[in-house]
C-alpha positions in Angstrom: 0.0 0.0 0.0 2.9 2.3 0.8 4.3 1.9 -2.7 1.0 2.6 -4.3 0.6 5.7 -2.1 4.1 6.9 -3.1 3.2 6.4 -6.8 0.1 8.4 -6.3 2.0 11.2 -4.7 4.6 11.2 -7.5 1.8 11.5 -10.1 0.2 14.4 -8.2 3.6 16.2 -7.8 4.4 15.7 -11.5 1.1 17.3 -12.6 1.6 20.1 -10.1 5.1 20.9 -11.2 4.4 20.4 -14.9 0.6 20.9 -15.4 -0.7 19.7 -18.8 -3.0 21.8 -20.9 -2.4 24.9 -18.7 -3.0 27.8 -21.1 -5.9 29.9 -22.3 -7.8 28.7 -25.4 -8.4 31.7 -27.7 -11.3 30.2 -29.6 -13.0 28.4 -26.8 -16.8 27.9 -27.1 -17.3 27.3 -23.4 -15.6 29.1 -20.5 -16.3 29.1 -16.8 -14.5 30.2 -13.6 -14.2 28.5 -10.3 -13.0 30.1 -7.0 -12.6 28.9 -3.5 -12.0 32.2 -1.7 -11.1 30.6 1.7 -8.3 28.4 0.4 -7.3 30.6 -2.6 -7.8 28.0 -5.3 -9.0 29.5 -8.6 -9.4 28.0 -12.0 -10.7 28.9 -15.4 -11.7 26.1 -17.8 -11.8 26.5 -21.6 -13.6 24.0 -23.9 -13.6 23.8 -27.7 -16.0 21.2 -28.9 -15.8 19.1 -32.0 -19.5 18.1 -32.6 -20.6 16.5 -29.3 -17.0 15.7 -28.3 -14.6 17.8 -26.3 -12.0 18.5 -28.9 -9.8 20.7 -26.7 -9.9 21.5 -23.0 -7.4 23.8 -21.2 -7.2 25.6 -17.9 -5.6 28.6 -16.2 -5.3 29.4 -12.5 -3.6 28.3 -9.4 -3.9 26.9 -6.0 -2.7 24.0 -4.0 -1.0 20.9 -5.4 -4.3 18.9 -5.3 -6.3 21.5 -7.2 -3.6 22.0 -9.9 -3.0 18.3 -10.4 -6.7 17.7 -10.5 -7.2 20.3 -13.3 -4.2 18.9 -15.2 -5.3 15.3 -15.0 -8.9 16.2 -15.7 -8.0 17.9 -19.0 -6.2 14.8 -20.1 -9.1 12.5 -19.0 -12.0 14.4 -20.8 -10.3 15.4 -24.0 -11.9 13.4 -26.9 -14.9 12.3 -24.8 -18.5 13.1 -25.5 -20.1 15.7 -23.3 -22.2 12.9 -21.8 -19.1 10.8 -21.1 -17.3 13.8 -19.5 -20.3 14.5 -17.2 -20.4 10.8 -16.3 -16.7 10.9 -15.4 -17.4 14.0 -13.3 -19.9 12.0 -11.3 -17.6 9.0 -10.8 -14.6 11.2 -9.8 -16.8 13.1 -7.3 -18.0 9.8 -5.8 -14.4 8.6 -5.6 -13.0 11.6 -3.8 -16.0 11.8 -1.4 -15.6 8.2 -0.5 -19.0 7.1 -1.7 -17.6 4.2 -3.7 -14.3 2.3 -3.7 -11.6 2.9 -6.3 -11.9 -0.8 -7.4 -15.3 0.0 -8.7 -13.9 2.7 -11.0 -10.6 1.3 -11.9 -11.3 1.0 -15.6 -13.1 4.3 -16.1 -10.9 6.5 -14.0 -7.4 5.4 -14.9 -4.8 7.9 -13.6 -7.6 9.8 -11.7 -7.4 7.0 -9.1 -4.4 9.0 -7.6 -7.1 11.0 -5.9 -8.6 8.1 -4.1 -6.9 9.0 -0.9 -8.4 12.5 -0.9 -11.5 11.2 0.8 -9.4 10.7 4.0 -8.9 14.5 4.0 -12.4 16.1 3.7 -10.8 19.6 3.5 -9.0 18.6 0.3 -12.2 17.4 -1.4 -13.1 20.9 -2.4 -9.7 21.4 -3.9 -9.9 18.3 -6.0 -13.4 18.9 -7.2 -13.1 22.6 -8.0 -11.8 22.0 -11.6 -14.5 19.4 -12.2 -17.3 21.6 -11.0 -15.9 24.3 -13.2 -15.8 22.0 -16.2 -19.4 21.1 -15.6 -20.3 24.8 -15.3 -18.5 25.5 -18.6 -20.4 22.6 -20.4 -23.7 23.9 -19.0 -23.0 27.5 -19.9 -23.1 28.9 -16.3 -22.4 32.6 -16.1 -21.5 32.9 -12.4 -18.2 31.5 -11.0 -18.6 28.2 -9.1 -17.2 27.4 -5.7 -16.9 24.2 -3.7 -16.4 26.0 -0.4 -19.5 24.4 1.1 -18.5 20.9 0.0 -16.8 18.6 2.4 
């Protein structure tokens, strides 16, 4: 278990130090902002669709290691998926980090996102891990107001 936990920490640190898809997307069709004022995490998600698929997804922003790694891994996970598949992945990720279901149940669908399975042991970090995902959902749904997960635990 310790080796697996160490691997998870390495993946999170790698995505924190070298976040993937961290840049604005000039011709994005969907954009949303997320902020957690109390902890300082903030993220802006850009989506360019190709039909019903997410053709390109990027993010800007900053915050803790969990928030940045979550945004980085999320952009890799949802790129090329249909909107429906991305929203389904949002639900599964949310269930994983809130401890509603075990990681074995999601192993095939979540892939590298399983590195966040330990977050459920730290309820304060759940809002950090889920902020990019709630912001992705808000972008897909065309929400105008910034989202926050400050009330989530």
